SERO-4910 file (N, C-alpha, C, O; in steps of 0.05 Angstrom, whole numbers):
BEGIN
 pado doro    nc1    nc2    nc3   cac1   cac2   cac3    cc1    cc2    cc3    oc1    oc2    oc3
  Met    A    -97    281    325    -77    273    305    -76    243    303    -78    228    323
  Leu    A    -74    233    278    -72    204    273    -43    195    276    -24    209    270
  Asn    A    -41    170    286    -15    157    290    -14    131    274    -32    114    278
  Val    A      5    128    256      8    104    240     35     91    245     55    104    243
  Leu    A     34     65    251     59     49    253     64     36    226     49     18    218
  Ser    A     85     44    213     91     34    186    115     16    186    137     24    191
  Ile    A    110    -10    179    131    -30    180    137    -38    151    122    -52    138
  Gln    A    159    -27    140    166    -31    112    196    -30    108    211    -24    126
  Ser    A    204    -36     83    232    -33     76    239     -3     75    222     14     75
  His    A    265      2     74    274     30     73    299     32     56    316     15     57
  Val    A    300     54     41    325     59     25    335     87     32    319    106     37
  Ala    A    361     90     31    373    117     37    370    135     13    363    159     16
  Tyr    A    375    124    -12    372    140    -36    347    132    -51    342    108    -55
  Gly    A    330    151    -58    306    145    -72    282    141    -54    284    147    -30
  His    A    261    130    -65    236    129    -50    221    103    -56    206    101    -76
  Val    A    225     83    -39    208     59    -39    203     51    -10    218     60      8
  Gly    A    183     35     -5    177     26     22    171     50     41    156     68     33
  Asn    A    183     49     64    179     72     83    189     98     71    179    119     78
  Ala    A    209     97     54    220    121     42    200    133     22    203    156     13
  Ala    A    179    118     15    158    128     -3    132    134     13    116    150      4
  Ala    A    128    120     35    103    122     50    103    142     72     83    155     78
  Val    A    126    145     86    126    161    110    121    191    105    105    204    118
  Phe    A    136    202     85    134    231     81    106    240     71     96    260     81
  Pro    A     93    226     52     66    234     45     46    234     69     29    251     71
  Leu    A     49    214     87     33    213    111     38    237    128     20    251    138
  Gln    A     64    243    132     71    267    148     61    292    136     52    310    150
  Arg    A     63    294    110     54    319     96     23    323    100     14    345     98
  Leu    A      9    301    104    -20    302    109    -26    307    139    -49    308    147
  Gly    A     -5    309    155     -9    314    183    -11    290    201    -21    291    223
  Val    A     -3    267    190     -4    242    205     23    238    218     44    241    206
  Glu    A     22    230    244     47    223    258     54    194    251     37    176    253
  Val    A     78    189    241     86    162    232    108    152    250    128    165    256
  Trp    A    105    126    257    126    112    272    137     91    253    127     69    251
  Pro    A    159     97    239    170     78    219    187     56    232    204     62    249
  Val    A    182     32    224    199      9    232    209     -4    206    193    -12    189
  His    A    235     -5    202    246    -14    177    251    -44    177    262    -55    197
  Thr    A    244    -58    155    249    -87    153    275    -92    138    287   -113    141
  Val    A    284    -72    122    310    -73    110    321    -44    110    305    -25    112
  Gln    A    347    -41    108    359    -15    104    379    -18     81    400    -29     85
  Phe    A    371     -9     58    388    -11     34    397     17     25    384     37     32
  Ser    A    418     17      9    427     42     -2    408     53    -22    404     77    -24
  Asn    A    395     36    -38    376     43    -59    359     19    -65    364     -3    -55
  His    A    338     23    -82    321      0    -88    335    -20   -107    353    -12   -122
  Thr    A    327    -45   -105    342    -66   -119    339    -66   -149    353    -80   -163
  Gly    A    321    -49   -159    318    -47   -188    343    -37   -202    345    -41   -227
  Tyr    A    361    -24   -188    385    -15   -199    405    -38   -205    424    -34   -220
  Gly    A    400    -61   -193    417    -84   -197    440    -86   -177    451   -107   -172
  Gln    A    448    -63   -165    468    -63   -145    458    -47   -121    446    -26   -124
  Trp    A    463    -57    -97    456    -43    -73    472    -53    -50    484    -75    -51
  Thr    A    473    -38    -28    486    -47     -4    466    -44     19    445    -32     16
  Gly    A    473    -56     42    455    -55     65    448    -83     74    460   -102     66
  Arg    A    428    -84     91    421   -110    103    391   -113    107    376    -94    110
  Val    A    384   -138    109    356   -146    114    354   -152    144    371   -167    155
  Phe    A    334   -142    158    330   -148    186    311   -172    188    296   -178    169
  Asp    A    312   -185    211    294   -208    215    270   -200    232    269   -177    241
  Gly    A    252   -219    236    228   -213    251    234   -205    279    220   -188    290
  Gln    A    255   -216    291    262   -209    319    270   -180    321    264   -166    340
  Ala    A    285   -170    300    293   -142    300    269   -123    300    269   -103    313
  Val    A    249   -131    284    224   -115    282    210   -115    310    202    -95    320
  Glu    A    208   -139    321    194   -142    347    209   -126    369    196   -115    387
  Glu    A    236   -125    368    251   -110    388    244    -80    386    241    -67    407
  Val    A    242    -69    362    235    -41    359    207    -36    369    202    -16    383
  Val    A    188    -54    362    161    -51    372    160    -53    402    144    -39    415
  Asp    A    176    -71    414    178    -73    443    185    -45    455    173    -37    475
  Gly    A    204    -32    443    213     -6    453    191     15    451    188     32    468
  Ile    A    175     14    429    153     32    426    132     26    447    120     44    459
  Ala    A    126      0    451    107     -8    471    115      1    499     98      8    516
  Asp    A    141      2    504    151     11    530    146     40    535    146     49    558
  Arg    A    140     55    514    133     83    517    103     86    524     93    108    528
  Asp    A     89     63    525     61     62    532     44     79    512     26     94    521
  Val    A     50     76    486     36     92    466     20     75    446      7     86    429
  Leu    A     21     48    448      7     32    428    -23     37    429    -36     34    408
  Gly    A    -33     46    452    -62     52    454    -70     76    437    -93     81    432
  Arg    A    -49     92    429    -55    116    412    -50    110    382    -53    128    366
  Cys    A    -43     85    376    -37     78    348    -64     73    334    -80     56    343
  Asp    A    -69     88    312    -94     85    297    -92     64    275   -113     53    267
  Ala    A    -68     58    266    -66     39    244    -38     28    242    -18     41    249
  Val    A    -36      4    232    -11     -9    224    -11    -11    194    -31    -20    182
  Leu    A     11     -4    181     14     -5    152     38    -23    146     59    -19    157
  Ser    A     34    -42    127     57    -58    119     57    -61     89     37    -59     75
  Gly    A     82    -65     78     85    -68     49    101    -93     43     94   -115     53
  Tyr    A    122    -91     27    138   -113     19    150   -128     44    161   -116     62
  Leu    A    146   -154     44    157   -171     66    179   -188     55    175   -204     37
  Gly    A    203   -184     65    227   -198     55    228   -227     64    243   -242     51
  Ser    A    214   -234     85    216   -262     95    191   -268    111    176   -250    119
  Ala    A    186   -294    114    162   -303    129    163   -294    158    142   -286    169
  Asp    A    186   -294    170    187   -286    199    181   -256    202    170   -248    223
  Ile    A    187   -240    182    179   -212    183    149   -210    182    137   -194    196
  Gly    A    137   -226    164    108   -226    162     94   -233    188     75   -221    197
  His    A    105   -253    201     93   -261    227     98   -240    248     81   -236    266
  Ala    A    120   -226    247    126   -204    265    106   -181    261     97   -168    280
  Val    A     99   -176    236     79   -155    229     52   -162    241     39   -145    254
  Val    A     43   -186    236     17   -195    246     16   -195    276     -4   -188    289
  Gln    A     38   -203    289     40   -203    318     38   -174    328     25   -169    349
  Thr    A     51   -155    314     49   -127    321     21   -117    319     11   -102    336
  Val    A      7   -125    298    -21   -117    295    -38   -127    318    -54   -112    329
  Ser    A    -33   -151    327    -47   -162    351    -41   -145    376    -60   -140    392
  Arg    A    -16   -137    379     -9   -121    403    -23    -94    402    -32    -84    422
  Val    A    -23    -81    378    -36    -55    375    -65    -57    380    -77    -40    394
  Arg    A    -78    -78    369   -107    -81    373   -114    -86    402   -135    -79    412
  Ala    A    -96   -100    416   -101   -105    445   -101    -79    461   -116    -76    480
  Ala    A    -84    -60    452    -82    -34    465   -103    -15    456   -113      2    471
  Asn    A   -111    -18    430   -131      0    418   -149    -17    399   -142    -21    376
  Pro    A   -172    -27    409   -189    -44    393   -199    -31    367   -208    -45    349
  Asp    A   -198     -4    366   -207     10    341   -185     12    320   -191     22    298
  Ala    A   -161      4    326   -139      6    307   -144    -13    283   -156    -34    286
  Val    A   -135     -4    260   -138    -20    236   -111    -28    224    -90    -15    231
  Tyr    A   -111    -48    208    -87    -58    194    -91    -56    164   -109    -68    153
  Cys    A    -73    -40    151    -73    -38    122    -49    -53    111    -26    -46    116
  Cys    A    -55    -74     96    -34    -91     84    -33    -87     54    -52    -91     40
  Asp    A    -10    -78     45     -4    -77     16      8   -104     10     32   -108     15
  Pro    A     -7   -123     -2      3   -150     -6     21   -153    -29     14   -164    -50
  Val    A     46   -143    -26     65   -143    -48     73   -172    -55     86   -185    -38
  Ile    A     66   -181    -79     72   -208    -87     86   -208   -115    105   -222   -120
  Gly    A     74   -192   -133     84   -192   -161     70   -172   -178     55   -155   -167
  Asp    A     74   -174   -204     61   -155   -222     61   -167   -250     75   -185   -256
  Val    A     44   -155   -267     42   -164   -295     69   -160   -308     82   -139   -305
  Gly    A     78   -179   -323    104   -177   -337    127   -187   -321    147   -196   -332
  Arg    A    125   -185   -294    147   -194   -277    140   -220   -263    158   -235   -254
  Gly    A    114   -226   -260    105   -249   -246    110   -246   -216    111   -224   -206
  Val    A    111   -268   -202    116   -268   -173    146   -262   -168    163   -276   -178
  Phe    A    151   -240   -153    179   -233   -148    187   -234   -119    209   -225   -112
  Val    A    170   -244   -102    177   -247    -74    189   -275    -68    186   -293    -85
  Arg    A    201   -278    -46    213   -304    -39    192   -325    -36    169   -320    -30
  Pro    A    200   -351    -40    181   -373    -36    169   -372     -8    183   -367     12
  Gly    A    143   -377     -6    129   -377     20    115   -351     26     96   -350     42
  Ile    A    124   -328     13    111   -302     19     83   -301      8     65   -291     21
  Glu    A     79   -312    -16     52   -312    -28     32   -326    -10     10   -317     -5
  Asp    A     40   -350      1     23   -365     19     19   -350     45     -3   -350     56
  Leu    A     40   -337     55     38   -322     80     18   -299     76      2   -294     94
  Met    A     19   -286     54      0   -264     48    -29   -275     49    -46   -264     62
  Arg    A    -34   -296     34    -61   -307     31    -71   -319     57    -95   -316     63
  Glu    A    -54   -331     72    -63   -347     95    -60   -332    122    -74   -339    141
  Val    A    -43   -312    124    -37   -299    149    -42   -269    148    -58   -258    164
  Ala    A    -27   -255    130    -28   -226    131    -55   -215    121    -67   -198    135
  Val    A    -64   -223     98    -89   -212     87   -113   -219    106   -129   -201    110
  Pro    A   -115   -243    116   -138   -248    135   -137   -230    160   -158   -225    172
  Ala    A   -114   -221    168   -112   -204    191   -118   -175    185   -121   -159    203
  Ala    A   -120   -168    159   -121   -140    151   -150   -130    150   -169   -145    146
  Asp    A   -153   -103    154   -178    -90    150   -180    -78    122   -201    -77    110
  Leu    A   -157    -68    113   -154    -56     86   -131    -70     72   -110    -75     84
  Val    A   -135    -77     46   -114    -88     30   -113    -72      3   -133    -62     -6
  Thr    A    -89    -70     -8    -85    -53    -32    -70    -69    -54    -48    -60    -61
  Pro    A    -81    -91    -64    -66   -106    -84    -68    -92   -111    -87    -77   -117
  Asn    A    -48    -97   -129    -52    -90   -157    -69   -112   -170    -76   -132   -157
  His    A    -77   -108   -195    -95   -127   -208    -83   -156   -208    -98   -175   -204
  Tyr    A    -57   -158   -213    -44   -184   -214    -46   -197   -186    -52   -221   -184
  Glu    A    -41   -182   -166    -41   -193   -138    -70   -200   -130    -74   -219   -115
  Leu    A    -90   -184   -139   -118   -191   -133   -124   -218   -144   -136   -235   -130
  Asp    A   -116   -223   -169   -122   -250   -181   -108   -272   -165   -120   -293   -161
  Leu    A    -83   -268   -157    -68   -288   -142    -82   -294   -116    -85   -318   -108
  Leu    A    -90   -274   -102   -103   -277    -76   -130   -291    -78   -138   -307    -61
  Ala    A   -144   -285   -100   -171   -296   -104   -170   -323   -118   -190   -338   -118
  Gly    A   -147   -330   -129   -145   -355   -144   -161   -354   -170   -174   -373   -177
  Ala    A   -161   -331   -183   -177   -327   -207   -161   -312   -228   -140   -300   -223
  Thr    A   -172   -312   -253   -161   -296   -274   -184   -278   -283   -204   -287   -294
  Thr    A   -182   -252   -279   -204   -234   -284   -198   -215   -307   -176   -205   -311
  Arg    A   -219   -211   -323   -218   -192   -345   -242   -173   -345   -238   -149   -348
  Ser    A   -266   -184   -341   -289   -167   -340   -291   -153   -313   -280   -163   -293
  Leu    A   -305   -131   -312   -309   -117   -287   -324   -135   -267   -318   -135   -243
  Glu    A   -343   -150   -277   -358   -168   -259   -341   -189   -247   -343   -196   -223
  Ser    A   -322   -200   -263   -304   -220   -252   -285   -208   -231   -277   -221   -212
  Val    A   -277   -183   -236   -260   -168   -216   -276   -165   -190   -264   -170   -168
  Lys    A   -301   -158   -192   -318   -155   -168   -319   -182   -153   -318   -183   -128
  Asp    A   -322   -204   -168   -323   -231   -155   -296   -237   -141   -296   -248   -119
  Ala    A   -274   -229   -153   -248   -233   -141   -245   -217   -116   -234   -226    -96
  Val    A   -254   -192   -117   -254   -175    -93   -270   -188    -71   -261   -188    -48
  Ala    A   -294   -198    -77   -310   -211    -57   -296   -235    -45   -298   -241    -21
  Ala    A   -281   -250    -61   -266   -273    -51   -244   -264    -32   -238   -277    -12
  Val    A   -231   -242    -38   -210   -231    -20   -222   -221      5   -212   -225     27
  Gln    A   -245   -207      3   -259   -197     27   -268   -220     45   -269   -218     69
  Ala    A   -274   -243     33   -282   -267     48   -259   -277     65   -264   -291     85
  Leu    A   -235   -270     58   -211   -278     74   -210   -262    100   -198   -271    120
  Gly    A   -221   -237     99   -220   -221    123   -223   -191    120   -238   -178    134
  Pro    A   -209   -179    100   -209   -149     97   -237   -139     89   -251   -152     73
  Arg    A   -244   -116     99   -270   -105     90   -266    -84     68   -286    -77     54
  Val    A   -242    -74     65   -237    -54     44   -215    -65     26   -194    -73     35
  Val    A   -221    -64      0   -201    -72    -20   -197    -50    -40   -216    -41    -53
  Leu    A   -172    -40    -43   -165    -21    -64   -149    -36    -85   -126    -45    -79
  Thr    A   -160    -39   -109   -146    -52   -130   -133    -31   -148   -147    -15   -160
  Thr    A   -107    -32   -149    -92    -12   -165    -84    -25   -192    -85    -49   -196
  Ser    A    -76     -8   -211    -67    -17   -237    -87    -36   -250    -79    -56   -262
  Leu    A   -113    -30   -247   -134    -47   -257   -136    -44   -287   -139    -22   -298
  Asp    A   -134    -67   -301   -136    -67   -330   -158    -87   -338   -152   -111   -343
  Ala    A   -183    -78   -338   -206    -95   -344   -213    -92   -374   -201    -75   -388
  Glu    A   -232   -107   -383   -239   -107   -411   -248    -79   -420   -244    -71   -443
  Asp    A   -261    -65   -402   -271    -38   -410   -253    -15   -403   -260      8   -404
  Thr    A   -228    -22   -395   -208     -1   -389   -195      8   -416   -183     -9   -429
  Pro    A   -198     33   -424   -186     42   -449   -156     38   -448   -143     38   -427
  Ala    A   -144     34   -472   -115     29   -474    -98     52   -463    -76     48   -454
  Asp    A   -109     76   -464    -94     99   -455   -100    107   -426    -93    129   -417
  Ser    A   -112     89   -411   -121     95   -384   -113     73   -364   -106     51   -373
  Val    A   -114     80   -339   -111     60   -318   -133     64   -297   -140     87   -291
  Asp    A   -144     42   -287   -165     44   -268   -156     37   -240   -138     21   -236
  Leu    A   -170     48   -220   -167     40   -192   -195     35   -182   -214     50   -188
  Leu    A   -199     14   -166   -225      6   -157   -224      3   -126   -208    -13   -116
  Ala    A   -241     17   -112   -243     15    -83   -270      1    -77   -291      9    -87
  Ser    A   -268    -20    -61   -291    -36    -55   -295    -39    -25   -276    -45    -10
  Glu    A   -320    -33    -16   -326    -35     13   -356    -38     16   -372    -24      2
  Gly    A   -365    -56     33   -393    -59     39   -410    -66     15   -434    -57     14
  Gly    A   -399    -81     -3   -415    -89    -27   -417    -68    -48   -430    -73    -69
  Arg    A   -404    -46    -45   -404    -24    -65   -376    -21    -77   -356    -25    -63
  His    A   -375    -13   -102   -349    -10   -116   -348     17   -129   -367     25   -143
  His    A   -326     31   -125   -322     58   -137   -296     57   -153   -276     47   -145
  Arg    A   -298     70   -177   -275     69   -195   -266     98   -202   -282    116   -205
  Val    A   -240    100   -204   -228    125   -215   -211    117   -239   -196     97   -238
  Arg    A   -214    132   -261   -199    126   -285   -180    150   -291   -189    173   -293
  Thr    A   -155    145   -293   -135    166   -298   -120    160   -324   -118    136   -332
  Pro    A   -109    180   -337    -93    175   -361    -68    158   -355    -56    162   -333
  Lys    A    -61    141   -373    -37    125   -369    -12    142   -376    -11    155   -396
  Leu    A      7    142   -358     31    158   -361     54    140   -370     55    116   -365
  Asp    A     73    152   -385     96    137   -394    118    140   -374    138    154   -378
  Val    A    114    126   -352    134    128   -330    135    101   -316    115     88   -310
  Ser    A    159     92   -311    163     66   -297    182     71   -274    207     72   -277
  Val    A    170     73   -250    186     78   -226    177     60   -203    154     50   -204
  Asn    A    194     57   -184    186     42   -160    176     61   -139    183     85   -138
  Gly    A    159     50   -121    150     66    -98    122     78   -100    111     86    -80
  Ala    A    111     79   -124     85     92   -127     63     76   -112     45     87   -101
  Gly    A     66     49   -113     47     32    -99     48     36    -69     28     35    -55
  Asp    A     73     40    -59     76     45    -30     64     71    -22     51     74     -1
  Ala    A     67     91    -40     55    118    -34     25    117    -35     12    129    -18
  Ile    A     13    103    -54    -16    103    -56    -29     88    -33    -50     95    -24
  Ala    A    -16     66    -24    -27     52     -1    -27     70     24    -47     70     39
  Ala    A     -6     85     28     -4    103     51    -25    125     48    -39    132     68
  Leu    A    -28    137     25    -47    159     21    -76    149     24    -92    162     36
  Phe    A    -81    126     12   -108    115     15   -115    110     44   -137    116     53
  Leu    A    -96     98     59   -101     93     87   -106    119    102   -125    120    118
  Ala    A    -90    139     97    -93    165    112   -121    177    107   -134    185    125
  His    A   -129    177     81   -155    189     75   -178    172     85   -199    182     92
  Trp    A   -174    146     85   -195    128     95   -199    132    126   -221    133    136
  Leu    A   -176    135    140   -177    139    169   -192    165    175   -206    168    194
  Glu    A   -187    185    157   -199    212    162   -229    212    155   -245    225    169
  Thr    A   -237    198    134   -264    200    124   -281    175    129   -306    176    129
  Arg    A   -268    152    133   -282    126    135   -298    120    110   -319    107    112
  Ser    A   -289    131     88   -303    127     62   -282    118     42   -264    133     35
  Ser    A   -286     94     31   -267     84     11   -269    100    -15   -249    104    -29
  Ala    A   -293    110    -21   -297    126    -45   -281    153    -43   -267    160    -61
  Gln    A   -284    167    -20   -270    192    -16   -239    187    -15   -224    203    -27
  Ala    A   -231    166     -2   -203    160      0   -191    153    -27   -169    161    -34
  Leu    A   -207    139    -44   -198    133    -71   -193    158    -87   -173    161   -100
  Gly    A   -213    176    -87   -211    200   -103   -187    217    -95   -172    227   -113
  Ala    A   -182    220    -69   -160    236    -60   -133    223    -66   -114    237    -75
  Ala    A   -131    197    -60   -105    183    -65    -98    182    -94    -75    186   -102
  Ala    A   -118    176   -111   -113    174   -140   -104    201   -151    -85    201   -168
  Ala    A   -116    223   -143   -108    249   -153    -80    256   -145    -64    266   -161
  Ser    A    -73    250   -120    -46    256   -110    -24    240   -125     -4    250   -133
  Val    A    -29    214   -128     -9    197   -141     -7    204   -171     15    203   -182
  Phe    A    -29    210   -184    -27    219   -212    -10    244   -214      7    245   -231
  Gly    A    -14    263   -196      2    287   -197     31    282   -192     49    293   -205
  Leu    A     37    264   -173     64    256   -167     77    243   -191    100    250   -198
  Leu    A     63    225   -204     75    211   -227     77    229   -252     95    226   -268
  Ala    A     58    247   -255     59    266   -278     84    284   -275     97    290   -295
  Arg    A     89    293   -251    113    310   -246    138    293   -251    158    303   -262
  Thr    A    137    268   -242    160    250   -246    165    245   -276    188    246   -285
  Glu    A    144    240   -291    146    236   -320    158    260   -334    176    258   -350
  Ala    A    147    284   -327    156    309   -339    186    313   -335    200    325   -352
  Ala    A    196    304   -312    224    308   -305    242    286   -317    267    288   -316
  Gly    A    230    265   -326    245    242   -336    261    229   -314    283    218   -319
  Ser    A    251    229   -290    265    219   -267    261    189   -263    240    178   -268
  Arg    A    282    175   -254    280    147   -248    268    142   -221    258    120   -215
  Glu    A    269    162   -204    257    161   -177    233    179   -175    233    201   -187
  Ile    A    212    171   -161    189    189   -158    197    214   -143    213    213   -124
  Leu    A    187    237   -153    195    263   -141    178    269   -117    163    288   -116
  Leu    A    182    253    -97    165    254    -73    166    281    -58    145    291    -50
  Val    A    190    292    -56    193    317    -42    186    341    -60    172    359    -52
  Glu    A    196    340    -85    191    362   -103    161    366   -109    152    388   -113
  Ala    A    147    343   -110    118    344   -117    100    342    -92     77    334    -94
  Gln    A    110    350    -69     96    346    -44     69    360    -42     51    351    -28
  Asp    A     66    382    -57     40    397    -56     18    380    -67     -6    384    -61
  Glu    A     25    360    -84      4    342    -95    -10    326    -74    -33    317    -78
  Phe    A      3    322    -51    -10    307    -29    -32    322    -15    -51    310     -5
  Val    A    -29    349    -14    -49    365      0    -68    380    -18    -91    385    -11
  Ser    A    -59    387    -42    -77    400    -61    -69    392    -89    -55    406   -103
  Pro    A    -79    368    -98    -72    357   -124    -78    377   -147    -99    391   -146
  Thr    A    -61    377   -167    -65    394   -190    -90    387   -205   -104    404   -216
  Arg    A    -96    361   -206   -118    351   -222   -133    330   -207   -121    313   -194
  Thr    A   -159    332   -208   -176    311   -195   -192    296   -216   -195    306   -238
  Phe    A   -202    273   -208   -217    256   -227   -243    247   -215   -244    243   -190
  Pro    A   -263    243   -231   -289    234   -220   -288    206   -208   -275    188   -219
  Val    A   -302    203   -186   -305    177   -173   -332    166   -180   -353    178   -173
  Glu    A   -334    144   -195   -360    134   -204   -365    107   -191   -347     90   -189
  Glu    A   -390    103   -183   -398     77   -172   -404     58   -196   -418     66   -215
  Val    A   -392     34   -195   -395     15   -217   -406    -11   -207   -410    -30   -222
***
């Protein structure tokens, strides 16, 4: 059985951060050790929320307690998402070092949440630099969206070739696997969205229909699913196909229901047997 230490935000109502990542992993048979960086009533997109942000020390204290159980050697991966502060980021990277010391085969999957098209950079000052200089270089797998890929690479990409160059620039920072989500290149049809998985100089793409749905948490879910399938297969192409199919099914169900929150529990069968699959093509 795989064990994943997931350090992310958490909400009581709805599904973002750990509330979007933990259950899909569990549904796939992965044991998850969630460590929360915030505990909010709901995601901040509602405009009102309650709860509190934890600091890096709080994260390290929980990890200390896990380490006291003498189980870090059984941890196969660390997963991180939105980082609310620089000290949380440093706590995550410190945790990765502790896990790797106990299990040299463990990997770190970093979802480098920085911003998005239309919204720009939405993280606190200093987080973008922390991602580029500390978190991403420590990672084995990263899952940026197209906007974040450009920020990390210091480029503006439109053609597929320029996207590949940006991926290579990010890989030069440290990660060997890059999953680019929400890819909108020159050859991406207006009614579609692309995902590109890159590893070992090869690039594989999945193209899915664009859905009329705007929800939070889908990126957190796909990072978790991609990591789980990559750990199982050690193939970015296979992980891409499986994760893309599951998230498309999840979002299609969410769109059909007109829900503001992803239907993570209602659509859980999509994680193990997606309704629809899509071809994975090498590009």
